C-alpha positions as CSV (number, residue, x, y, z in Angstrom):
1,X,39.6,142.7,-89.9
2,X,37.1,142.7,-92.5
3,X,34.6,140.9,-90.6
4,X,35.2,143.6,-88.0
5,X,35.0,146.4,-90.1
6,X,31.6,145.4,-92.1
7,X,30.1,144.8,-88.4
8,X,30.9,148.5,-87.7
9,X,29.4,149.2,-90.8
10,X,26.2,147.3,-90.3
11,X,25.8,148.6,-86.8
12,X,26.6,152.1,-87.6
13,X,29.7,152.6,-85.6
14,X,31.1,153.8,-88.9
15,X,29.7,155.9,-91.4
16,X,30.1,154.9,-95.1
17,X,31.3,158.0,-97.6
18,X,28.1,158.3,-99.8
19,X,30.7,158.1,-102.8
20,X,30.8,154.4,-102.0
21,X,27.9,153.4,-101.6
22,X,27.6,154.8,-105.0
23,X,30.0,152.7,-106.3
24,X,28.7,149.9,-104.9
25,X,25.7,150.0,-106.1
26,X,26.6,150.6,-109.7
27,X,29.3,147.8,-109.4
28,X,26.3,145.6,-108.8
29,X,23.7,146.9,-111.4
30,X,26.4,147.0,-113.9
31,X,27.4,143.7,-113.2
32,X,23.4,142.2,-113.4
33,X,22.2,145.0,-116.1
34,X,22.9,142.8,-119.7
35,X,24.2,146.8,-121.2
36,X,27.6,147.0,-121.5
37,X,30.0,149.3,-122.5
38,X,32.2,146.8,-123.9
39,X,30.5,144.1,-125.0
40,X,31.8,140.8,-124.9
41,X,30.4,138.9,-128.0
42,X,32.4,142.1,-130.0
43,X,36.1,141.9,-128.1
44,X,35.6,138.4,-126.2
45,X,37.5,137.9,-122.8
46,X,38.5,141.9,-123.3
47,X,35.0,142.8,-122.8
48,X,35.2,142.2,-119.4
49,X,37.6,144.9,-118.7
50,X,34.5,147.5,-118.2
51,X,33.3,145.0,-115.6
52,X,36.4,144.5,-113.7
53,X,37.2,148.5,-114.3
54,X,33.8,149.2,-111.8
55,X,34.7,146.4,-109.3
56,X,38.4,147.7,-109.1
57,X,37.0,151.5,-108.1
58,X,34.8,150.1,-105.6
59,X,37.6,148.2,-103.8
60,X,39.7,151.0,-103.8
61,X,37.1,153.2,-102.6
62,X,36.1,150.3,-100.2
63,X,39.8,149.7,-99.0
64,X,39.6,153.4,-98.4
65,X,36.9,153.3,-95.8
66,X,38.4,150.4,-94.1
67,X,41.7,153.1,-93.7
68,X,39.2,155.6,-92.6
69,X,37.8,153.1,-89.7
70,X,40.9,151.8,-88.9
71,X,42.0,155.3,-88.0
72,X,39.2,155.7,-85.8
73,X,39.8,153.0,-83.9
74,X,43.5,154.3,-83.2
75,X,42.7,157.4,-82.4
76,X,39.9,156.7,-79.5
């Protein structure tokens, strides 16, 4: 089902909300930029909490988009 959803997005059959795009870009940038809100050097494994949090927000928004897409399929 995820593959079909991603194909619908790439084919522009489903329009993704701007907040989801912003969250996706922010998650990728935040992961690769060396600046951290909670540095791993100071807190060790707990320093990964902010990274996981950013990806969790994106995952929730992505799941919401998939539910919107699925609801659109059943209404047609």
